[in-house]
C-alpha positions as CSV (number, residue, x, y, z in Angstrom):
1,M,-3.7,32.9,11.3
2,I,-3.8,33.4,7.4
3,F,-2.0,31.7,4.8
4,I,-1.9,33.6,1.5
5,E,-1.5,31.4,-1.7
6,N,-2.4,32.2,-5.0
7,L,-4.1,35.6,-3.7
8,V,-6.9,33.4,-1.4
9,T,-6.9,33.6,1.9
10,V,-6.8,30.5,3.5
11,S,-7.4,29.8,7.8
12,P,-6.1,26.6,9.1
13,E,-7.9,27.1,12.3
14,P,-11.4,24.7,12.5
15,E,-13.9,27.1,11.5
16,K,-16.2,28.2,14.3
17,G,-19.0,26.5,15.2
18,L,-18.1,23.1,13.1
19,C,-20.1,20.5,14.3
20,M,-21.5,17.4,13.1
21,V,-24.7,17.4,12.1
22,D,-26.7,14.5,14.4
23,G,-23.4,12.6,15.3
24,H,-22.3,12.3,11.6
25,E,-18.7,11.7,11.1
26,A,-16.8,10.9,7.8
27,L,-13.1,9.8,7.2
28,G,-11.1,11.2,3.8
29,V,-8.1,9.5,2.9
30,D,-5.6,10.9,0.0
31,F,-4.0,8.1,-1.9
32,G,-0.5,8.5,-2.8
33,G,1.7,8.5,0.3
34,V,-1.0,7.5,2.1
35,I,-2.6,4.8,0.3
36,V,-0.1,3.6,-2.2
37,Q,3.4,4.5,-1.3
38,R,4.9,7.6,-2.2
39,S,6.5,7.6,-5.8
40,D,10.7,6.7,-6.5
41,E,11.1,8.5,-10.0
42,N,14.1,5.8,-9.8
43,A,12.0,2.5,-8.9
44,D,10.3,0.0,-11.5
45,T,7.2,0.2,-9.5
46,S,6.8,3.6,-8.9
47,F,2.8,4.5,-9.6
48,F,4.4,6.7,-12.6
49,T,6.0,4.1,-14.7
50,D,4.0,0.8,-16.6
51,N,4.1,-1.0,-13.4
52,Y,2.0,1.3,-11.4
53,L,0.0,-2.0,-10.1
54,E,2.8,-3.7,-8.6
55,T,3.5,-0.4,-6.6
56,P,3.1,-1.5,-3.0
57,A,0.4,-0.1,-0.9
58,V,1.7,1.7,2.2
59,A,2.3,-0.8,5.2
60,G,-1.0,-1.4,7.2
61,V,-3.4,0.5,5.0
62,F,-5.9,-2.2,3.9
63,E,-6.1,-3.2,7.6
64,A,-6.5,-0.2,9.1
65,L,-9.1,1.0,6.4
66,G,-11.2,-2.0,7.0
67,R,-11.2,-1.3,11.0
68,L,-12.4,2.2,10.5
69,V,-15.0,1.2,8.3
70,R,-16.3,-1.4,10.7
71,E,-16.1,0.4,14.0
72,R,-16.8,3.7,13.1
73,F,-16.7,5.2,10.1
74,G,-19.5,2.7,8.0
75,D,-19.8,3.9,4.4
76,E,-18.4,7.2,5.2
77,V,-15.0,7.0,4.0
78,F,-14.0,8.8,1.0
79,V,-10.7,8.5,-0.8
80,V,-10.2,12.2,-1.8
81,S,-6.9,12.4,-4.3
82,K,-5.6,15.7,-6.2
83,C,-4.9,13.8,-9.9
84,G,-5.2,14.2,-13.5
85,F,-7.7,12.0,-15.8
86,L,-4.8,9.5,-16.7
87,T,-3.9,9.3,-12.9
88,R,-7.1,8.9,-11.7
89,Q,-7.5,5.9,-14.3
90,K,-4.2,4.4,-13.1
91,M,-5.5,4.5,-9.6
92,L,-8.5,3.3,-10.4
93,R,-7.2,-0.2,-11.8
94,W,-4.9,0.2,-8.9
95,F,-7.6,-0.4,-6.7
96,E,-9.4,-3.3,-8.5
97,Y,-5.9,-5.2,-9.2
98,H,-5.2,-5.1,-5.2
99,D,-8.9,-5.7,-4.3
100,F,-8.9,-2.4,-2.2
101,Y,-12.8,-2.1,-2.3
102,K,-13.3,-5.4,-0.7
103,R,-10.0,-5.3,1.4
104,T,-11.2,-2.0,3.1
105,G,-15.0,-1.9,2.8
106,I,-14.9,1.5,1.2
107,K,-17.2,2.1,-2.0
108,P,-16.2,2.6,-5.3
109,S,-18.9,5.4,-5.4
110,H,-16.3,7.5,-2.8
111,V,-13.6,8.2,-4.8
112,E,-13.4,12.4,-5.6
113,T,-10.4,13.4,-7.5
114,C,-9.5,17.2,-8.2
115,R,-7.0,19.3,-9.8
116,T,-5.2,21.1,-7.2
117,R,-4.3,20.6,-3.6
118,A,-6.7,23.2,-2.0
119,E,-9.3,21.5,-3.7
120,K,-9.5,18.7,-1.6
121,A,-11.1,21.4,1.0
122,D,-13.9,21.8,-1.0
123,I,-14.6,18.4,-1.9
124,C,-14.1,17.5,2.4
125,K,-16.4,20.2,2.8
126,K,-18.9,19.2,0.6
127,L,-18.7,15.6,1.8
128,G,-19.3,16.6,5.4
129,V,-15.5,15.0,6.5
130,T,-14.4,15.2,9.9
131,H,-11.3,13.0,9.8
132,F,-8.8,13.4,7.1
133,V,-5.2,11.8,6.8
134,D,-2.7,13.2,4.2
135,D,0.9,12.9,3.5
136,R,1.0,16.7,3.0
137,L,0.8,19.5,5.2
138,E,0.1,22.1,3.1
139,V,-3.2,19.9,2.3
140,L,-4.7,19.9,5.9
141,G,-3.7,23.5,6.2
142,H,-6.2,24.2,3.7
143,M,-8.6,22.0,5.3
144,N,-10.7,24.6,8.3
145,T,-13.4,22.6,8.2
146,V,-11.9,18.9,9.2
147,R,-12.1,18.9,12.4
148,H,-9.2,16.2,12.6
149,R,-6.4,16.0,10.7
150,Y,-3.7,13.4,10.5
151,L,0.0,13.8,9.1
152,L,0.8,10.5,7.9
153,N,4.5,9.6,6.1
154,W,5.5,12.9,5.9
155,D,8.5,14.5,4.1
156,E,10.6,16.8,6.7
157,K,11.3,19.6,3.4
158,E,7.7,20.0,3.2
159,V,6.9,20.1,6.9
160,E,9.5,22.7,7.5
161,K,8.1,25.0,4.6
162,F,4.6,24.5,5.6
163,H,5.3,24.1,9.9
164,E,2.7,27.0,11.1
165,F,0.1,24.0,10.2
166,L,1.6,21.8,12.3
167,V,-0.4,23.0,15.3
168,Y,-3.6,21.6,13.5
169,V,-2.3,17.9,13.1
170,W,-1.5,14.9,14.5
171,K,2.0,13.5,13.3
172,M,1.1,9.2,13.4
173,K,4.3,7.1,12.3
174,N,2.1,4.4,10.6
175,W,-1.6,3.2,9.8
176,E,-2.1,1.1,12.7
177,E,-1.3,4.2,15.0
178,A,-3.5,6.5,13.0
179,A,-6.4,4.1,13.2
180,A,-5.8,3.5,16.9
181,D,-5.4,7.3,17.6
182,I,-9.1,8.1,15.5
183,L,-10.9,5.0,17.2
184,S,-9.6,6.4,20.7
185,H,-11.3,9.3,20.2
186,P,-14.7,9.9,21.6
187,R,-17.6,11.0,18.5
188,T,-18.7,14.3,19.1
189,A,-22.2,15.2,19.0
């Protein structure tokens, strides 16, 4: 299946011959809608207001990420988010305010940002990410080097628009289900 966006050809199918080197696995997770609740422009706690530190985390995210770090991925967990410089600074302050690194075991140096959603795929390829959790089906459609793609907290309109990518992802109801599913699959050598 070929998808053309901005004159760039992207295949959502996993690349042939994809394998982990020496059993290496890495998990990537998005920030907005996956770690922090999706922004509501009318809410006092929207991430894009002065009260951004009060924006709540997605239910169960701290526990699930902590479990995934401890039980499967260790130091190979990365936050990969599309954002500009100011939003990145807010995100890093939110992490500190909510004691994110201590609660999850994710290293502060494992936060990667980019300017476009499509660039997330390049970052994942560079990091050797084998599993990725995002709230946007379009993003997961670009990740043809990521074998295990999970859709969490999706928007139905966005899913309708990019429905052809659904065959490449697992839809998860919540973080508890996502963590259990990821941990239930055997490692691939």
